[in-house]
C-alpha positions, 0 to 999 in steps of 0.5 A: 551498509549504514554506520550501524552495520544494517543494510537498508531495504529496497521497497518496490511496488508489486501491484496496484489493487482495487482502485476506487474512484469516489463521486467527488472525483468527477466534480473536482477541478485538478487545475485549481484544487490542492490535492493531498495524498496520504498512505497507510500501511494496513497489512504486512506479510513476511516481506510484503505490505499493503499500503492504502493510498488516498487522494483527497481534495483540500476539503478532505473529501476522498477522490481516489483510493487504492491498495499498493502491494509493496515488497521489501528486498535486500539490495545486496542479495535481491531476495525478499527481506522481512518487514516489521509486523503490524499491530492495528490499534484503532477501529479504523486500523482494524477494519483496514487490516481485516479488509487487506487480509481478505485481499491477500487471500485472493488467489491470483492466477499464475501463468506457467511457462513450460 
């Protein structure tokens, strides 16, 4: 527990979705270029978050972009823990939110073991 009595959450990666390689990926030189990694929370559910991660070169050109689905867990119980809800403001945030919400609605096939 923290001093305020709160238990910090564990955030784990549930999956990586929709990896996109941009044309600039094939022309950059990883040996000499500086790479910048950014992340933006685009959508949240009750205990899950969609984080849009982008790798850019030092000129700001995107190289790779993907969605990381992250899940909040209580380290004490191991169960899902609620996360703070998101209120997108800018047009870009709203567009990312809508796209991520569509991705969250895709039915992922499950395997049932009898």
